[in-house]
C-alpha positions in Angstrom: 98.3 -44.9 90.2 95.0 -45.9 88.8 91.9 -44.4 90.3 90.7 -47.8 91.7 93.9 -48.4 93.6 93.8 -44.8 95.0 90.2 -45.4 96.2 91.1 -48.7 97.8 94.1 -47.2 99.6 92.0 -44.2 100.8 89.2 -46.6 102.0 91.7 -48.6 104.0 93.0 -45.4 105.6 89.4 -44.3 106.3 88.6 -47.6 108.0 91.7 -47.3 110.2 90.9 -43.8 111.2 87.3 -44.6 112.0 88.3 -47.7 114.0 90.6 -45.5 116.1 87.9 -42.9 116.6 85.5 -45.6 117.7 87.9 -47.0 120.2 88.6 -43.6 121.9 85.5 -43.2 124.0 86.9 -41.8 127.3 85.9 -38.2 128.1 88.1 -36.3 130.5 90.5 -33.4 130.6 94.1 -34.1 129.4 97.6 -33.0 130.3 99.4 -31.6 127.3 103.1 -30.8 127.3 104.8 -28.6 124.6 108.5 -28.9 125.1 111.8 -29.0 123.2 114.3 -26.5 122.0 112.3 -25.3 119.0 110.1 -22.2 118.6 106.3 -22.5 119.0 105.6 -24.0 122.4 103.7 -20.9 123.8 102.2 -20.2 120.4 100.7 -23.7 120.3 99.3 -23.3 123.8 97.7 -20.0 122.9 96.3 -21.5 119.7 94.5 -24.0 121.9 93.3 -21.3 124.3 91.8 -19.5 121.3 90.2 -22.6 120.0 88.7 -23.3 123.5 87.3 -19.8 123.8 85.9 -20.1 120.3 83.9 -23.1 121.5 82.6 -21.4 124.6 85.0 -23.0 127.1 86.6 -21.1 129.9 90.4 -20.8 130.0 93.0 -19.2 132.3 96.7 -18.5 131.8 99.6 -18.5 134.2 102.9 -17.2 132.8 106.2 -17.8 134.4 109.4 -16.0 133.3 108.0 -13.7 130.6 107.2 -10.8 132.8 105.6 -7.5 131.9 106.7 -7.2 128.2 104.1 -6.6 125.5 102.0 -9.7 124.9 99.8 -9.9 121.8 98.0 -13.0 123.1 97.1 -11.3 126.3 95.9 -8.2 124.5 93.6 -10.4 122.5 92.4 -12.9 125.1 92.1 -10.9 128.3 89.2 -8.8 126.9 87.5 -12.1 126.0 87.5 -13.1 129.7 90.7 -15.1 129.9 92.5 -14.2 133.2 96.2 -13.9 133.0 98.5 -14.3 136.0 102.0 -13.2 135.1 105.3 -13.6 137.1 106.4 -10.0 137.2 110.2 -10.6 137.2 110.7 -11.3 133.6 113.4 -13.6 132.3 115.5 -15.2 135.1 118.7 -14.3 133.4 117.8 -10.6 133.8 117.3 -10.8 137.6 120.1 -13.2 138.3 118.8 -13.5 141.9 117.7 -17.0 142.9 115.9 -16.0 146.1 114.0 -13.2 144.3 113.0 -15.5 141.4 112.0 -18.3 143.7 109.7 -16.0 145.7 108.2 -14.6 142.5 107.6 -18.1 141.2 106.0 -19.3 144.4 103.7 -16.2 144.5 102.7 -16.9 140.9 102.1 -20.6 141.7 99.8 -19.5 144.5 97.7 -17.9 141.8 97.7 -21.1 139.8 96.5 -23.3 142.6 92.9 -22.0 142.7 92.6 -22.3 138.9 93.7 -26.0 139.1 90.9 -26.7 141.5 88.2 -24.7 139.9 85.7 -26.9 138.1 84.4 -24.0 136.1 87.7 -23.6 134.2 88.1 -26.0 131.3 91.7 -25.1 130.3 94.7 -23.9 132.3 97.9 -22.9 130.6 101.1 -23.1 132.7 103.4 -21.3 130.4 107.2 -21.9 131.0 106.5 -24.0 134.1 109.2 -26.5 133.1 111.9 -23.9 134.0 110.4 -23.4 137.4 110.7 -27.1 138.2 114.2 -27.6 136.6 115.6 -24.5 138.4 114.3 -25.8 141.7 112.0 -22.8 142.3 108.9 -24.9 142.5 108.8 -28.4 144.0 108.0 -31.1 141.4 105.9 -33.0 144.0 103.7 -30.0 144.5 103.1 -29.6 140.8 102.4 -33.3 140.3 99.9 -33.3 143.3 98.0 -30.3 141.9 97.8 -31.8 138.4 96.5 -35.1 139.6 93.9 -33.5 141.9 92.5 -31.1 139.3 88.9 -31.5 138.2 88.4 -34.5 136.0 87.3 -32.5 132.9 90.0 -29.8 133.1 92.8 -29.8 130.5 96.2 -28.3 131.4 98.9 -27.3 129.0 102.5 -27.0 130.2 105.1 -25.3 128.1 108.9 -24.9 128.3 112.2 -26.6 127.4 113.6 -29.5 129.4 110.4 -30.9 130.8 111.0 -33.1 133.8 110.5 -36.8 133.0 107.8 -37.2 135.7 105.7 -34.5 134.0 106.3 -36.2 130.6 105.2 -39.5 132.1 102.0 -38.0 133.6 101.1 -36.2 130.4 98.5 -37.6 128.0 100.0 -35.7 125.0 103.6 -34.6 124.5 104.9 -32.6 121.6 108.6 -31.9 121.3 109.4 -28.8 119.2 112.6 -29.4 117.3 114.6 -26.5 115.8 115.5 -26.9 112.2 116.2 -23.3 111.3 115.5 -20.0 113.1 115.6 -16.5 111.6 117.2 -15.1 114.9 120.2 -17.3 114.2 120.7 -15.5 110.9 120.6 -12.1 112.8 116.9 -11.3 112.0 115.4 -9.4 114.9 112.3 -10.8 116.7 109.2 -9.2 115.3 106.2 -7.9 117.2 103.1 -9.8 116.2 105.1 -12.6 114.7 107.6 -13.7 117.4 106.0 -12.1 120.4 
């Protein structure tokens, strides 16, 4: 392609991008959902937390399901002032006790509620929340209420597979992670610092 054609094409692209930027003038917090069967939902959420902290924002994390296992993100972010509230039961397939898991979920949710009403917190991550709703541990209506009543500037990230359609509808940004290939399927063990 001749240089002049390349420059014309790039100028058209630049004009389109600048027009979109100009038309996006609202300033408010957003609801982001990272869902799907692929790897990287929690990793994407923690990347955003790291970015927020790097820009001087205040963030908090509520983790459902993952329990007390070693967490590299927590080891990095907690000393930087990011509070973590973690459901202590671990994976629900380990406990296999619906009542116990429901109580643990509700206790953890009680720790999320003040965060979702605190105007000093810019970003709240609700990691693996989708499972709590789909398993019936946490009423969808309660989650929707807290999300719609949060401070206007506050951004919330929800992660997990099988996100409920009402949460998807409420969200401003939804990314679905799709698995193409995964090392674990080839028998490669999950690696500390890479996979967890």
